[in-house]
DRENGU-241288 format. One record per residue (C-alpha): x negated, y negated, z negated. Coordinates in nm, 3 decimals. Layout:
residues N
[node [X,Y,Z]]
...
This chain:
residues 277
[node [-20.931,-19.328,-19.796]]
[node [-21.103,-18.991,-19.744]]
[node [-21.439,-19.026,-19.555]]
[node [-21.415,-18.858,-19.230]]
[node [-21.678,-18.581,-19.147]]
[node [-21.908,-18.642,-18.803]]
[node [-22.008,-18.286,-18.678]]
[node [-22.272,-18.129,-18.510]]
[node [-22.283,-17.972,-18.163]]
[node [-22.564,-17.830,-17.887]]
[node [-22.506,-17.771,-17.552]]
[node [-22.508,-17.410,-17.400]]
[node [-22.520,-17.399,-17.036]]
[node [-22.426,-17.037,-16.839]]
[node [-22.449,-17.190,-16.506]]
[node [-22.765,-17.116,-16.300]]
[node [-22.697,-17.382,-16.028]]
[node [-22.764,-17.658,-16.312]]
[node [-23.079,-17.496,-16.452]]
[node [-23.274,-17.844,-16.427]]
[node [-22.954,-18.026,-16.611]]
[node [-22.959,-18.154,-16.972]]
[node [-22.877,-17.866,-17.168]]
[node [-23.043,-17.734,-17.493]]
[node [-22.978,-17.366,-17.467]]
[node [-22.915,-17.117,-17.170]]
[node [-22.807,-16.780,-17.056]]
[node [-22.786,-16.582,-17.327]]
[node [-22.463,-16.675,-17.547]]
[node [-22.509,-16.467,-17.841]]
[node [-22.888,-16.571,-17.890]]
[node [-22.816,-16.899,-17.857]]
[node [-22.526,-16.942,-18.095]]
[node [-22.724,-16.741,-18.353]]
[node [-23.014,-17.031,-18.304]]
[node [-22.752,-17.299,-18.332]]
[node [-22.612,-17.161,-18.627]]
[node [-22.945,-17.079,-18.819]]
[node [-23.048,-17.434,-18.745]]
[node [-22.716,-17.556,-18.917]]
[node [-22.519,-17.667,-18.636]]
[node [-22.153,-17.702,-18.661]]
[node [-22.060,-17.585,-18.295]]
[node [-22.138,-17.523,-17.968]]
[node [-22.039,-17.718,-17.662]]
[node [-22.027,-17.459,-17.338]]
[node [-22.085,-17.521,-16.967]]
[node [-21.932,-17.211,-16.804]]
[node [-21.883,-17.101,-16.400]]
[node [-21.513,-17.105,-16.456]]
[node [-21.219,-17.095,-16.698]]
[node [-21.264,-16.698,-16.702]]
[node [-21.654,-16.667,-16.701]]
[node [-21.648,-16.538,-17.064]]
[node [-21.383,-16.305,-17.228]]
[node [-21.166,-16.484,-17.476]]
[node [-21.198,-16.175,-17.697]]
[node [-21.609,-16.182,-17.734]]
[node [-21.615,-16.576,-17.776]]
[node [-21.385,-16.537,-18.055]]
[node [-21.581,-16.297,-18.223]]
[node [-21.897,-16.476,-18.165]]
[node [-21.771,-16.773,-18.317]]
[node [-21.660,-16.573,-18.623]]
[node [-21.953,-16.379,-18.645]]
[node [-22.187,-16.724,-18.620]]
[node [-21.943,-16.945,-18.818]]
[node [-21.943,-17.175,-18.523]]
[node [-21.677,-17.394,-18.336]]
[node [-21.632,-17.467,-18.018]]
[node [-21.636,-17.837,-17.943]]
[node [-21.572,-17.906,-17.570]]
[node [-21.604,-17.706,-17.227]]
[node [-21.765,-17.891,-17.000]]
[node [-21.607,-17.869,-16.610]]
[node [-21.928,-17.948,-16.416]]
[node [-21.932,-17.646,-16.243]]
[node [-21.624,-17.732,-16.037]]
[node [-21.874,-17.975,-15.843]]
[node [-22.191,-17.809,-15.859]]
[node [-22.102,-17.467,-15.746]]
[node [-21.768,-17.567,-15.519]]
[node [-21.810,-17.948,-15.463]]
[node [-21.449,-18.006,-15.604]]
[node [-21.370,-18.375,-15.726]]
[node [-21.092,-18.567,-15.830]]
[node [-21.110,-18.823,-15.530]]
[node [-21.207,-18.627,-15.252]]
[node [-21.005,-18.758,-14.960]]
[node [-20.908,-18.410,-14.876]]
[node [-20.568,-18.352,-15.080]]
[node [-20.656,-17.968,-15.068]]
[node [-21.004,-18.025,-15.217]]
[node [-20.852,-18.265,-15.499]]
[node [-20.564,-17.985,-15.551]]
[node [-20.831,-17.739,-15.586]]
[node [-21.022,-17.975,-15.853]]
[node [-20.707,-18.001,-16.051]]
[node [-20.679,-17.594,-16.080]]
[node [-21.053,-17.564,-16.143]]
[node [-20.993,-17.828,-16.445]]
[node [-20.667,-17.670,-16.547]]
[node [-20.805,-17.362,-16.600]]
[node [-21.118,-17.485,-16.801]]
[node [-20.838,-17.700,-17.012]]
[node [-20.636,-17.346,-17.068]]
[node [-20.998,-17.184,-17.180]]
[node [-21.106,-17.445,-17.430]]
[node [-20.738,-17.504,-17.575]]
[node [-20.757,-17.125,-17.717]]
[node [-21.045,-17.250,-17.955]]
[node [-20.879,-17.629,-17.998]]
[node [-21.146,-17.753,-17.772]]
[node [-21.097,-18.017,-17.514]]
[node [-21.221,-18.020,-17.153]]
[node [-21.459,-18.301,-17.038]]
[node [-21.401,-18.456,-16.686]]
[node [-21.778,-18.618,-16.589]]
[node [-21.904,-18.521,-16.252]]
[node [-21.597,-18.385,-16.127]]
[node [-21.416,-18.726,-16.125]]
[node [-21.649,-18.802,-15.813]]
[node [-21.684,-19.132,-15.595]]
[node [-21.555,-19.409,-15.402]]
[node [-21.673,-19.311,-15.079]]
[node [-21.735,-19.476,-14.735]]
[node [-21.416,-19.545,-14.549]]
[node [-21.171,-19.529,-14.871]]
[node [-21.056,-19.826,-15.043]]
[node [-21.167,-19.834,-15.431]]
[node [-20.809,-19.881,-15.489]]
[node [-20.708,-19.588,-15.346]]
[node [-21.007,-19.374,-15.538]]
[node [-20.901,-19.479,-15.832]]
[node [-20.528,-19.427,-15.788]]
[node [-20.618,-19.016,-15.689]]
[node [-20.843,-19.038,-16.027]]
[node [-20.545,-19.130,-16.214]]
[node [-20.311,-18.916,-16.065]]
[node [-20.548,-18.633,-16.119]]
[node [-20.611,-18.730,-16.494]]
[node [-20.191,-18.752,-16.558]]
[node [-20.168,-18.408,-16.433]]
[node [-20.453,-18.276,-16.662]]
[node [-20.376,-18.487,-16.953]]
[node [-20.003,-18.367,-16.957]]
[node [-20.108,-17.967,-16.951]]
[node [-20.378,-18.054,-17.217]]
[node [-20.118,-18.212,-17.436]]
[node [-19.881,-17.891,-17.392]]
[node [-20.179,-17.708,-17.486]]
[node [-20.229,-17.895,-17.817]]
[node [-20.557,-18.071,-17.664]]
[node [-20.648,-18.422,-17.541]]
[node [-20.861,-18.451,-17.228]]
[node [-21.209,-18.636,-17.214]]
[node [-21.309,-18.860,-16.928]]
[node [-21.675,-18.965,-16.918]]
[node [-21.787,-19.298,-16.761]]
[node [-22.139,-19.205,-16.603]]
[node [-22.407,-19.420,-16.517]]
[node [-22.426,-19.603,-16.171]]
[node [-22.665,-19.373,-16.009]]
[node [-22.378,-19.093,-16.120]]
[node [-22.094,-19.208,-16.032]]
[node [-21.932,-19.570,-15.893]]
[node [-21.584,-19.517,-16.055]]
[node [-21.645,-19.650,-16.405]]
[node [-21.969,-19.672,-16.595]]
[node [-21.909,-19.824,-16.922]]
[node [-21.662,-19.757,-17.206]]
[node [-21.511,-20.109,-17.160]]
[node [-21.443,-20.026,-16.786]]
[node [-21.307,-19.680,-16.905]]
[node [-21.068,-19.811,-17.139]]
[node [-20.929,-20.083,-16.884]]
[node [-20.875,-19.776,-16.657]]
[node [-20.666,-19.545,-16.906]]
[node [-20.478,-19.811,-17.034]]
[node [-20.388,-19.977,-16.684]]
[node [-20.290,-19.628,-16.565]]
[node [-20.107,-19.534,-16.898]]
[node [-20.316,-19.239,-16.945]]
[node [-20.212,-19.167,-17.334]]
[node [-20.385,-18.808,-17.395]]
[node [-20.719,-18.931,-17.252]]
[node [-21.008,-19.011,-17.479]]
[node [-21.363,-19.147,-17.379]]
[node [-21.708,-18.957,-17.411]]
[node [-21.938,-19.209,-17.536]]
[node [-22.272,-19.042,-17.372]]
[node [-22.578,-19.244,-17.495]]
[node [-22.791,-19.171,-17.247]]
[node [-22.546,-19.327,-16.974]]
[node [-22.475,-19.588,-17.223]]
[node [-22.857,-19.688,-17.257]]
[node [-22.869,-19.775,-16.860]]
[node [-22.482,-19.939,-16.859]]
[node [-22.405,-20.099,-17.181]]
[node [-22.510,-20.454,-17.291]]
[node [-22.523,-20.354,-17.663]]
[node [-22.410,-19.932,-17.701]]
[node [-22.343,-20.008,-18.111]]
[node [-22.131,-20.299,-18.040]]
[node [-21.938,-20.127,-17.722]]
[node [-21.869,-19.830,-17.965]]
[node [-21.729,-20.075,-18.255]]
[node [-21.516,-20.248,-17.990]]
[node [-21.407,-19.946,-17.835]]
[node [-21.428,-19.654,-18.104]]
[node [-21.043,-19.572,-18.114]]
[node [-21.092,-19.439,-17.751]]
[node [-21.375,-19.227,-17.837]]
[node [-21.303,-18.842,-17.853]]
[node [-21.647,-18.736,-17.820]]
[node [-21.998,-18.832,-17.816]]
[node [-22.316,-18.717,-17.612]]
[node [-22.657,-18.704,-17.850]]
[node [-22.943,-18.806,-17.621]]
[node [-23.212,-19.058,-17.601]]
[node [-23.279,-19.331,-17.351]]
[node [-23.496,-19.084,-17.156]]
[node [-23.214,-18.824,-17.153]]
[node [-23.469,-18.594,-17.418]]
[node [-23.354,-18.513,-17.784]]
[node [-23.296,-18.799,-17.989]]
[node [-23.613,-18.909,-18.152]]
[node [-23.785,-18.868,-17.846]]
[node [-23.698,-19.219,-17.643]]
[node [-23.602,-19.579,-17.749]]
[node [-23.249,-19.559,-17.859]]
[node [-23.186,-19.763,-18.175]]
[node [-22.983,-19.471,-18.299]]
[node [-22.965,-19.648,-18.665]]
[node [-22.709,-19.913,-18.501]]
[node [-22.498,-19.627,-18.299]]
[node [-22.498,-19.403,-18.633]]
[node [-22.384,-19.684,-18.832]]
[node [-22.105,-19.811,-18.563]]
[node [-21.988,-19.433,-18.516]]
[node [-21.966,-19.450,-18.939]]
[node [-21.790,-19.795,-18.912]]
[node [-21.502,-19.652,-18.693]]
[node [-21.477,-19.378,-18.879]]
[node [-21.560,-19.131,-18.622]]
[node [-21.420,-18.763,-18.698]]
[node [-21.542,-18.564,-18.373]]
[node [-21.880,-18.419,-18.268]]
[node [-22.217,-18.543,-18.200]]
[node [-22.301,-18.304,-17.923]]
[node [-22.686,-18.265,-17.783]]
[node [-22.654,-18.316,-17.407]]
[node [-23.029,-18.367,-17.389]]
[node [-23.323,-18.199,-17.196]]
[node [-23.446,-17.900,-17.330]]
[node [-23.770,-18.078,-17.387]]
[node [-24.033,-17.940,-17.457]]
[node [-23.853,-17.622,-17.530]]
[node [-23.514,-17.524,-17.598]]
[node [-23.623,-17.428,-17.957]]
[node [-23.797,-17.765,-18.008]]
[node [-23.553,-17.989,-17.871]]
[node [-23.255,-17.774,-18.089]]
[node [-23.473,-17.850,-18.389]]
[node [-23.519,-18.198,-18.296]]
[node [-23.166,-18.251,-18.241]]
[node [-23.041,-18.119,-18.592]]
[node [-23.341,-18.314,-18.750]]
[node [-23.199,-18.623,-18.621]]
[node [-22.821,-18.562,-18.663]]
[node [-22.923,-18.504,-19.064]]
[node [-23.130,-18.792,-19.053]]
[node [-22.846,-19.027,-18.946]]
[node [-22.531,-18.871,-19.021]]
[node [-22.582,-18.610,-19.334]]
[node [-22.802,-18.862,-19.526]]
[node [-22.729,-18.783,-19.913]]
């Protein structure tokens, strides 16, 4: 059997409201892509204010110029800028959230890149039964996974740590949710930072739920680039290889101590764990 390839990606954020967030590069898309390509990254992961924030032809040209792929698109700006979530008790806001994510799906799908639903999943809020919030989340994902399927991509759902959501915090809980709700075009994001907080054994969780993983966020226990914390990356890398993972390992980490240092540390770590000769 042919060995499947794990590919590297680095995050670029173009949303001024999330300046303190865990993204490596900021603002200048062309310059950031040039730096990523020079370091040997395979792809970029984009966080944009909306689905139409970047001209499609411009991005096509930049990806071609720098020989990069688009790994995924983040939807977090929908919550950060507009306060939209899929579990808001207000049906009009839930509808707006679906529309915002739908636009992101259509944008990413042009480049064969899936959209990530993380913070836009929202929370179970006071006065609302958990079962109802879960039903709203499933309803939104069901609509969105169909749109993604029609565009030839899957949808990514991200279990977040307990401090960011009270919906689903582990891969196991995420798998149980998408199976119970029969969400057949939804894959999970294994974010190593969130997993460090919530999982008993991150590598074992990856081995157990590997067939549901569609994307990996590459960050250490303190959300600095891998190699600057206490994550047991050897076991995790071995687990990803064992499940024959063939997606992107994307650096959603703080640009510590600088964006350039963080990018260099990330690609060094990626090569160490996934490109060993």
